[in-house]
C-alpha positions, -999 to +999 in steps of 0.1 A: -507-689-701-520-710-729-507-705-764-522-710-798-551-733-800-551-740-763-559-704-754-595-692-751-608-667-776-593-633-768-627-616-772-655-639-761-636-665-740-649-695-760-625-723-771-603-710-799-604-727-832-572-719-850-577-682-857-545-665-846-533-629-848-501-610-840-500-573-847-478-566-877-465-602-874-440-588-848-441-616-822-410-600-805-431-569-797-468-578-796-487-605-780-503-634-799-541-636-798-563-667-804-599-665-816-628-688-820-642-675-853-635-652-882-659-626-867-639-625-834-607-624-854-618-594-875-630-575-844-599-583-825-577-572-853-595-539-855-591-534-818-554-542-820-549-517-848-566-490-828-546-498-796-511-503-810-512-540-810-530-545-777-566-556-777-576-541-744-558-521-718-552-534-684-567-516-654-532-501-646-528-488-682-563-472-681-555-456-647-521-444-659-537-427-690-564-411-668-538-398-644-515-386-672-542-362-685-536-336-658-498-332-663-505-332-701-530-304-697-506-285-674-478-288-700-502-276-728-513-246-706-477-237-697-468-237-734-499-217-744-512-246-765-543-255-745-569-238-767-568-263-796-572-292-772-599-277-750-629-294-768-611-327-774-625-359-759-607-379-733-601-407-759-584-382-782-562-369-754-554-405-744-544-412-780-519-383-779-505-395-746-502-431-759-484-419-791-459-399-771-452-427-746-450-454-773-426-433-794-404-426-764-403-463-753-397-476-788-368-451-792-353-462-759-355-498-769-338-492-802-311-471-784-305-499-759-292-520-788-263-496-794-236-484-770-244-449-755-221-421-765-209-393-742-227-365-760-196-345-767-192-329-801-165-354-811-181-386-800-196-395-834-179-421-856-156-406-882-176-406-914-146-414-937 
């Protein structure tokens, strides 16, 4: 994969010309994107903001979201919460699914940095 000025524009595929973007400047979490113009940069930044740092979803991500809608609807129905979601668009439902998955994954990543405790009442560090 080419990086920086060697990569093609993330939107139109033309040769990039030094316009770079990384969502929230978090290179450890989000990919770097190269663009050919200010116009492509602005459009790419807007897409990244809407999609949690990713400009476009892969085919697998799109399929996973589509396939997650049914279990999501079944859970809402089982909890008696389906009525407020009945007239929502697929994009809105996908946004809810993405928010839940992203929050879960980010929490697991943060937790991975600390040793896991046993979960017993006395496994917390002594506060004094």
